[in-house]
MOPAC internal coordinates of N, CA, C and O (Angstrom, degrees):
PM7 1SCF
backbone

  N    0.0000 0     0.00 0     0.00 0    0    0    0
  C    1.3977 1     0.00 0     0.00 0    1    0    0
  C    1.5385 1   106.53 1     0.00 0    2    1    0
  O    1.2310 1   118.40 1   -47.78 1    3    2    1
  N    1.2965 1   120.66 1   132.22 1    3    2    1
  C    1.4947 1   121.11 1   174.57 1    5    3    2
  C    1.4587 1   112.40 1   -89.22 1    6    5    3
  O    1.2310 1   123.95 1   -43.71 1    7    6    5
  N    1.3181 1   110.03 1   136.29 1    7    6    5
  C    1.6563 1   118.13 1   179.42 1    9    7    6
  C    1.4795 1   107.66 1   -66.07 1   10    9    7
  O    1.2310 1   121.59 1   -39.07 1   11   10    9
  N    1.3350 1   114.55 1   140.93 1   11   10    9
  C    1.5509 1   113.99 1   173.68 1   13   11   10
  C    1.5339 1   110.38 1   -79.61 1   14   13   11
  O    1.2310 1   122.97 1   -13.24 1   15   14   13
  N    1.2830 1   111.91 1   166.76 1   15   14   13
  C    1.5544 1   114.70 1   173.80 1   17   15   14
  C    1.5582 1   107.58 1   -56.73 1   18   17   15
  O    1.2310 1   123.69 1   -24.25 1   19   18   17
  N    1.4058 1   110.53 1   155.75 1   19   18   17
  C    1.4393 1   117.43 1   177.81 1   21   19   18
  C    1.5207 1   114.44 1   -69.87 1   22   21   19
  O    1.2310 1   120.19 1   156.32 1   23   22   21
  N    1.3241 1   117.24 1   -23.68 1   23   22   21
  C    1.4769 1   126.66 1  -178.53 1   25   23   22
  C    1.4609 1   111.33 1  -162.58 1   26   25   23
  O    1.2310 1   117.74 1   -13.58 1   27   26   25
  N    1.3023 1   121.91 1   166.42 1   27   26   25
  C    1.3695 1   129.92 1   171.55 1   29   27   26
  C    1.6181 1   104.85 1   -58.77 1   30   29   27
  O    1.2310 1   122.20 1   131.26 1   31   30   29
  N    1.2679 1   113.40 1   -48.74 1   31   30   29
  C    1.4777 1   123.00 1  -173.88 1   33   31   30
  C    1.5023 1   109.86 1   -55.03 1   34   33   31
  O    1.2310 1   122.02 1   132.57 1   35   34   33
  N    1.3866 1   113.74 1   -47.43 1   35   34   33
  C    1.4523 1   120.84 1  -179.24 1   37   35   34
  C    1.5391 1   115.06 1   -67.19 1   38   37   35
  O    1.2310 1   122.48 1   144.34 1   39   38   37
  N    1.3545 1   112.86 1   -35.66 1   39   38   37
  C    1.3601 1   121.77 1   174.76 1   41   39   38
  C    1.5594 1   114.13 1   -63.60 1   42   41   39
  O    1.2310 1   122.28 1   130.99 1   43   42   41
  N    1.2462 1   113.23 1   -49.01 1   43   42   41
  C    1.5240 1   120.38 1   178.19 1   45   43   42
  C    1.5284 1   110.33 1   -65.86 1   46   45   43
  O    1.2310 1   121.73 1   138.39 1   47   46   45
  N    1.3849 1   114.30 1   -41.61 1   47   46   45
  C    1.5020 1   115.05 1   173.44 1   49   47   46
  C    1.5010 1   114.45 1   -54.13 1   50   49   47
  O    1.2310 1   121.94 1   131.53 1   51   50   49
  N    1.3579 1   113.88 1   -48.47 1   51   50   49
  C    1.4165 1   122.62 1  -178.24 1   53   51   50
  C    1.4965 1   111.65 1   -63.00 1   54   53   51
  O    1.2310 1   119.79 1   146.05 1   55   54   53
  N    1.3649 1   118.00 1   -33.95 1   55   54   53
  C    1.5678 1   122.41 1   179.20 1   57   55   54
  C    1.5517 1   105.03 1   -67.66 1   58   57   55
  O    1.2310 1   119.75 1   135.03 1   59   58   57
  N    1.3012 1   118.08 1   -44.97 1   59   58   57
  C    1.4108 1   122.73 1   179.87 1   61   59   58
  C    1.5483 1   114.76 1   -57.10 1   62   61   59
  O    1.2310 1   123.32 1   133.48 1   63   62   61
  N    1.2962 1   111.25 1   -46.52 1   63   62   61
  C    1.4625 1   124.17 1  -178.66 1   65   63   62
  C    1.5257 1   101.11 1   -61.42 1   66   65   63
  O    1.2310 1   117.83 1   123.33 1   67   66   65
  N    1.2763 1   121.73 1   -56.67 1   67   66   65
  C    1.5254 1   122.33 1  -173.36 1   69   67   66
  C    1.4809 1   112.10 1   -60.95 1   70   69   67
  O    1.2310 1   120.32 1   142.25 1   71   70   69
  N    1.3628 1   116.99 1   -37.75 1   71   70   69
  C    1.4002 1   120.54 1  -177.96 1   73   71   70
  C    1.5386 1   108.08 1   -63.75 1   74   73   71
  O    1.2310 1   119.46 1   136.08 1   75   74   73
  N    1.4553 1   118.64 1   -43.92 1   75   74   73
  C    1.3870 1   119.47 1  -173.79 1   77   75   74
  C    1.5848 1   108.55 1   -72.24 1   78   77   75
  O    1.2310 1   120.83 1   142.47 1   79   78   77
  N    1.3767 1   116.03 1   -37.53 1   79   78   77
  C    1.3981 1   120.54 1   176.62 1   81   79   78
  C    1.5963 1   112.54 1   -57.24 1   82   81   79
  O    1.2310 1   121.94 1   136.26 1   83   82   81
  N    1.3768 1   113.88 1   -43.74 1   83   82   81
  C    1.4552 1   117.51 1   178.18 1   85   83   82
  C    1.5693 1   112.09 1   -68.13 1   86   85   83
  O    1.2310 1   121.30 1   143.86 1   87   86   85
  N    1.3610 1   115.12 1   -36.14 1   87   86   85
  C    1.5431 1   114.94 1   175.93 1   89   87   86
  C    1.4931 1   109.87 1   -59.09 1   90   89   87
  O    1.2310 1   118.93 1   141.53 1   91   90   89
  N    1.3071 1   119.64 1   -38.47 1   91   90   89
  C    1.4223 1   124.15 1  -174.31 1   93   91   90
  C    1.6193 1   108.87 1   -78.15 1   94   93   91
  O    1.2310 1   119.33 1   167.87 1   95   94   93
  N    1.3577 1   118.88 1   -12.13 1   95   94   93
  C    1.4013 1   122.58 1  -176.38 1   97   95   94
  C    1.5375 1   115.19 1    68.79 1   98   97   95
  O    1.2310 1   121.66 1  -148.26 1   99   98   97
  N    1.3470 1   114.42 1    31.74 1   99   98   97
  C    1.5090 1   115.99 1  -173.62 1  101   99   98
  C    1.5651 1   107.34 1  -110.28 1  102  101   99
  O    1.2310 1   120.68 1   -25.29 1  103  102  101
  N    1.2729 1   116.31 1   154.71 1  103  102  101
  C    1.5389 1   121.48 1   178.86 1  105  103  102
  C    1.4769 1   108.06 1   -86.66 1  106  105  103
  O    1.2310 1   121.47 1   -18.74 1  107  106  105
  N    1.3293 1   114.80 1   161.26 1  107  106  105
  C    1.4103 1   120.16 1   173.73 1  109  107  106
  C    1.5712 1   113.14 1   -52.95 1  110  109  107
  O    1.2310 1   122.54 1   137.52 1  111  110  109
  N    1.3294 1   112.73 1   -42.48 1  111  110  109
  C    1.5134 1   117.78 1  -178.03 1  113  111  110
  C    1.5115 1   108.42 1   -59.40 1  114  113  111
  O    1.2310 1   119.97 1   140.13 1  115  114  113
  N    1.4004 1   117.66 1   -39.87 1  115  114  113
  C    1.4534 1   114.96 1  -174.12 1  117  115  114
  C    1.5335 1   112.01 1   -70.44 1  118  117  115
  O    1.2310 1   122.78 1   140.98 1  119  118  117
  N    1.3486 1   112.28 1   -39.02 1  119  118  117
  C    1.5058 1   113.72 1   178.09 1  121  119  118
  C    1.4256 1   113.90 1   -67.40 1  122  121  119
  O    1.2310 1   120.87 1   142.62 1  123  122  121
  N    1.3644 1   115.93 1   -37.38 1  123  122  121
  C    1.4483 1   123.19 1   176.84 1  125  123  122
  C    1.5292 1   113.03 1   -56.63 1  126  125  123
  O    1.2310 1   123.47 1   130.26 1  127  126  125
  N    1.3045 1   110.95 1   -49.74 1  127  126  125
  C    1.4899 1   119.21 1  -179.36 1  129  127  126
  C    1.5204 1   111.21 1   -61.05 1  130  129  127
  O    1.2310 1   121.21 1   128.61 1  131  130  129
  N    1.3379 1   115.29 1   -51.39 1  131  130  129
  C    1.4647 1   119.94 1   176.28 1  133  131  130
  C    1.5247 1   117.25 1   -56.30 1  134  133  131
  O    1.2310 1   121.12 1   148.27 1  135  134  133
  N    1.2973 1   115.46 1   -31.73 1  135  134  133
  C    1.4961 1   120.75 1  -178.09 1  137  135  134
  C    1.5555 1   113.12 1  -101.26 1  138  137  135
  O    1.2310 1   123.49 1  -169.12 1  139  138  137
  N    1.3155 1   110.92 1    10.88 1  139  138  137
  C    1.5402 1   117.27 1   175.22 1  141  139  138
  C    1.6209 1   114.58 1    62.41 1  142  141  139
  O    1.2310 1   124.17 1  -146.76 1  143  142  141
  N    1.3591 1   109.61 1    33.24 1  143  142  141
  C    1.4805 1   114.83 1   170.50 1  145  143  142
  C    1.5071 1   115.05 1  -115.82 1  146  145  143
  O    1.2310 1   118.98 1   -23.64 1  147  146  145
  N    1.2783 1   119.55 1   156.36 1  147  146  145
  C    1.4127 1   124.79 1   172.20 1  149  147  146
  C    1.5046 1   106.92 1   -67.97 1  150  149  147
  O    1.2310 1   121.10 1   -37.50 1  151  150  149
  N    1.3501 1   115.51 1   142.50 1  151  150  149
  C    1.5223 1   115.20 1   179.94 1  153  151  150
  C    1.3769 1   117.81 1   -61.63 1  154  153  151
  O    1.2310 1   118.97 1   147.46 1  155  154  153
  N    1.3470 1   119.57 1   -32.54 1  155  154  153
  C    1.4949 1   121.18 1   176.90 1  157  155  154
  C    1.4945 1   111.59 1   -67.19 1  158  157  155
  O    1.2310 1   119.69 1   142.05 1  159  158  157
  N    1.3456 1   118.20 1   -37.95 1  159  158  157
  C    1.4310 1   120.69 1   175.40 1  161  159  158
  C    1.4711 1   112.21 1   -63.80 1  162  161  159
  O    1.2310 1   118.94 1   140.31 1  163  162  161
  N    1.2701 1   119.64 1   -39.69 1  163  162  161
  C    1.4113 1   128.31 1  -176.69 1  165  163  162
  C    1.5919 1   106.38 1   -65.41 1  166  165  163
  O    1.2310 1   121.98 1   136.13 1  167  166  165
  N    1.2394 1   113.81 1   -43.87 1  167  166  165
  C    1.5008 1   120.64 1   176.66 1  169  167  166
  C    1.5657 1   109.83 1   -56.29 1  170  169  167
  O    1.2310 1   120.99 1   135.69 1  171  170  169
  N    1.3977 1   115.71 1   -44.31 1  171  170  169
  C    1.3973 1   118.82 1   176.14 1  173  171  170
  C    1.6137 1   116.23 1   -67.21 1  174  173  171
  O    1.2310 1   122.20 1   156.78 1  175  174  173
  N    1.3133 1   113.40 1   -23.22 1  175  174  173
  C    1.4375 1   120.88 1   174.56 1  177  175  174
  C    1.6010 1   106.70 1   -68.40 1  178  177  175
  O    1.2310 1   122.87 1   133.25 1  179  178  177
  N    1.3652 1   112.11 1   -46.75 1  179  178  177
  C    1.4921 1   116.65 1   179.63 1  181  179  178
  C    1.5283 1   111.75 1   -57.40 1  182  181  179
  O    1.2310 1   121.89 1   142.35 1  183  182  181
  N    1.3343 1   113.98 1   -37.65 1  183  182  181
  C    1.4945 1   118.84 1  -174.31 1  185  183  182
  C    1.5040 1   111.29 1   -90.35 1  186  185  183
  O    1.2310 1   120.13 1  -174.03 1  187  186  185
  N    1.3276 1   117.36 1     5.97 1  187  186  185
  C    1.4749 1   116.58 1   170.37 1  189  187  186
  C    1.5012 1   109.87 1    79.72 1  190  189  187
  O    1.2310 1   118.58 1  -157.97 1  191  190  189
  N    1.2986 1   120.31 1    22.03 1  191  190  189
  C    1.3770 1   122.10 1  -178.13 1  193  191  190
  C    1.5347 1   114.80 1  -109.99 1  194  193  191
  O    1.2310 1   120.33 1  -171.16 1  195  194  193
  N    1.2944 1   116.98 1     8.84 1  195  194  193
  C    1.5217 1   120.84 1   172.64 1  197  195  194
  C    1.5353 1   109.13 1  -136.18 1  198  197  195
  O    1.2310 1   123.51 1   -30.89 1  199  198  197
  N    1.3236 1   110.88 1   149.11 1  199  198  197
  C    1.3511 1   123.27 1   175.36 1  201  199  198
  C    1.5656 1   116.47 1  -103.91 1  202  201  199
  O    1.2310 1   119.46 1   -78.03 1  203  202  201
  N    1.2989 1   118.64 1   101.97 1  203  202  201
  C    1.4233 1   120.06 1  -170.57 1  205  203  202
  C    1.4496 1   119.89 1   -68.33 1  206  205  203
  O    1.2310 1   117.34 1   -32.96 1  207  206  205
  N    1.2521 1   122.67 1   147.04 1  207  206  205
  C    1.5105 1   121.42 1   173.63 1  209  207  206
  C    1.5562 1   104.74 1   -77.05 1  210  209  207
  O    1.2310 1   119.04 1   -20.21 1  211  210  209
  N    1.2951 1   119.43 1   159.79 1  211  210  209
  C    1.4271 1   126.73 1   175.94 1  213  211  210
  C    1.5351 1   110.04 1   -50.40 1  214  213  211
  O    1.2310 1   117.87 1   133.27 1  215  214  213
  N    1.3151 1   121.67 1   -46.73 1  215  214  213
  C    1.4847 1   125.18 1  -173.26 1  217  215  214
  C    1.5282 1   105.80 1   -68.20 1  218  217  215
  O    1.2310 1   117.77 1   140.76 1  219  218  217
  N    1.2784 1   121.84 1   -39.24 1  219  218  217
  C    1.4918 1   124.34 1   176.22 1  221  219  218
  C    1.4749 1   113.34 1   -59.34 1  222  221  219
  O    1.2310 1   124.75 1   130.77 1  223  222  221
  N    1.3806 1   108.49 1   -49.23 1  223  222  221
  C    1.5295 1   115.33 1   179.38 1  225  223  222
  C    1.4484 1   110.86 1   -57.01 1  226  225  223
  O    1.2310 1   119.26 1   136.75 1  227  226  225
  N    1.3936 1   119.02 1   -43.25 1  227  226  225
  C    1.4554 1   121.34 1  -171.65 1  229  227  226
  C    1.6070 1   106.24 1   -71.18 1  230  229  227
  O    1.2310 1   121.80 1   141.14 1  231  230  229
  N    1.3269 1   114.16 1   -38.86 1  231  230  229
  C    1.5272 1   113.41 1   179.16 1  233  231  230
  C    1.5331 1   109.05 1   -68.26 1  234  233  231
  O    1.2310 1   118.79 1   139.91 1  235  234  233
  N    1.3073 1   119.90 1   -40.09 1  235  234  233
  C    1.4150 1   119.37 1   175.81 1  237  235  234
  C    1.4651 1   116.49 1   -60.78 1  238  237  235
  O    1.2310 1   119.86 1   141.33 1  239  238  237
  N    1.3081 1   117.87 1   -38.67 1  239  238  237
  C    1.4715 1   120.61 1  -179.66 1  241  239  238
  C    1.5338 1   109.50 1   -70.28 1  242  241  239
  O    1.2310 1   120.58 1   149.96 1  243  242  241
  N    1.3226 1   116.50 1   -30.04 1  243  242  241
  C    1.4953 1   119.39 1  -179.29 1  245  243  242
  C    1.5124 1   104.90 1   -68.72 1  246  245  243
  O    1.2310 1   119.33 1   131.56 1  247  246  245
  N    1.2927 1   118.88 1   -48.44 1  247  246  245
  C    1.4012 1   120.82 1  -179.26 1  249  247  246
  C    1.5138 1   114.93 1   -59.84 1  250  249  247
  O    1.2310 1   121.52 1   146.14 1  251  250  249
  N    1.2949 1   114.70 1   -33.86 1  251  250  249
  C    1.4696 1   122.09 1   177.93 1  253  251  250
  C    1.4357 1   110.57 1   -80.18 1  254  253  251
  O    1.2310 1   117.23 1   166.49 1  255  254  253
  N    1.3489 1   122.88 1   -13.51 1  255  254  253
  C    1.4397 1   125.31 1  -179.85 1  257  255  254
  C    1.5329 1   113.25 1    75.34 1  258  257  255
  O    1.2310 1   119.75 1  -150.68 1  259  258  257
  N    1.3369 1   118.09 1    29.32 1  259  258  257
  C    1.4397 1   122.99 1   177.04 1  261  259  258
  C    1.4993 1   113.33 1  -126.30 1  262  261  259
  O    1.2310 1   120.22 1   -24.96 1  263  262  261
  N    1.2493 1   117.18 1   155.04 1  263  262  261
  C    1.3733 1   120.03 1   172.51 1  265  263  262
  C    1.6199 1   110.96 1   -71.81 1  266  265  263
  O    1.2310 1   120.41 1   -46.87 1  267  266  265
  N    1.3575 1   116.83 1   133.13 1  267  266  265
  C    1.5205 1   115.16 1  -175.46 1  269  267  266
  C    1.5424 1   112.29 1   -56.23 1  270  269  267
  O    1.2310 1   120.48 1   154.40 1  271  270  269
  N    1.3198 1   116.69 1   -25.60 1  271  270  269
  C    1.4684 1   117.18 1   178.37 1  273  271  270
  C    1.5251 1   112.75 1   -62.04 1  274  273  271
  O    1.2310 1   121.00 1   151.79 1  275  274  273
  N    1.3183 1   115.70 1   -28.21 1  275  274  273
  C    1.5386 1   118.80 1   179.18 1  277  275  274
  C    1.5515 1   107.00 1   -65.42 1  278  277  275
  O    1.2310 1   121.01 1   142.05 1  279  278  277
  N    1.2395 1   115.68 1   -37.95 1  279  278  277
  C    1.5328 1   119.41 1  -176.87 1  281  279  278
  C    1.4781 1   115.69 1   -70.69 1  282  281  279
  O    1.2310 1   120.80 1   155.67 1  283  282  281
  N    1.3374 1   116.07 1   -24.33 1  283  282  281
  C    1.4313 1   119.93 1  -177.47 1  285  283  282
  C    1.4508 1   118.11 1  -113.60 1  286  285  283
  O    1.2310 1   121.75 1   170.23 1  287  286  285
  N    1.2563 1   114.25 1    -9.77 1  287  286  285
  C    1.5870 1   123.47 1  -178.88 1  289  287  286
  C    1.4392 1   107.90 1   -51.82 1  290  289  287
  O    1.2310 1   120.23 1   -54.27 1  291  290  289
  N    1.3750 1   117.16 1   125.73 1  291  290  289
  C    1.4259 1   125.19 1   168.24 1  293  291  290
  C    1.5671 1   112.10 1    77.52 1  294  293  291
  O    1.2310 1   118.53 1  -174.23 1  295  294  293
  N    1.2391 1   120.41 1     5.77 1  295  294  293
  C    1.5023 1   119.54 1   176.97 1  297  295  294
  C    1.4473 1   114.60 1   -57.11 1  298  297  295
  O    1.2310 1   116.04 1   -37.38 1  299  298  297
  N    1.2634 1   125.13 1   142.62 1  299  298  297
  C    1.4319 1   125.91 1   171.86 1  301  299  298
  C    1.4576 1   110.62 1   -69.76 1  302  301  299
  O    1.2310 1   122.86 1   -40.20 1  303  302  301
  N    1.3427 1   112.12 1   139.80 1  303  302  301
  C    1.4470 1   121.14 1   174.93 1  305  303  302
  C    1.6216 1   112.43 1   -69.75 1  306  305  303
  O    1.2310 1   117.77 1   -60.52 1  307  306  305
  N    1.2593 1   121.86 1   119.48 1  307  306  305
  C    1.4614 1   119.36 1  -179.56 1  309  307  306
  C    1.5945 1   109.87 1   -59.67 1  310  309  307
  O    1.2310 1   122.31 1   -42.68 1  311  310  309
  N    1.3545 1   113.18 1   137.32 1  311  310  309
  C    1.4313 1   117.15 1  -178.67 1  313  311  310
  C    1.5470 1   114.72 1   -97.76 1  314  313  311
  O    1.2310 1   121.14 1  -178.44 1  315  314  313
  N    1.3761 1   115.42 1     1.56 1  315  314  313
  C    1.4016 1   120.42 1   176.30 1  317  315  314
  C    1.5490 1   109.95 1  -141.37 1  318  317  315
  O    1.2310 1   118.67 1   -27.47 1  319  318  317
  N    1.2960 1   120.15 1   152.53 1  319  318  317
  C    1.4012 1   122.85 1   176.83 1  321  319  318
  C    1.5269 1   117.95 1   -44.61 1  322  321  319
  O    1.2310 1   118.13 1   -35.85 1  323  322  321
  N    1.2273 1   121.17 1   144.15 1  323  322  321
  C    1.5588 1   119.27 1   171.30 1  325  323  322
  C    1.4196 1   110.65 1   -64.65 1  326  325  323
  O    1.2310 1   120.59 1   -26.92 1  327  326  325
  N    1.3627 1   116.49 1   153.08 1  327  326  325
  C    1.4677 1   118.88 1   176.39 1  329  327  326
  C    1.5398 1   109.41 1   -97.10 1  330  329  327
  O    1.2310 1   119.23 1  -165.37 1  331  330  329
  N    1.2796 1   119.07 1    14.63 1  331  330  329
  C    1.3895 1   122.33 1  -177.08 1  333  331  330
  C    1.5173 1   113.03 1   -74.53 1  334  333  331
  O    1.2310 1   120.10 1   180.00 1  335  334  333

């Protein structure tokens, strides 16, 4: 059984990250290496199963060539604590 995203915000964030990565034609491994993450951790970010630190988010946005604000703009505020 696959674990669900930790929140709607994490799911949407991951979808945005995946869409941008695919626009760039890059693999998960390439983005993970550039943002100093393990590739399996990055895969969990894309699936909404991880809650990134600020520094990880900033590194990820830099590798994706976007402002971090674009990745988080308008995300819903979680109504219950993260399961992370």
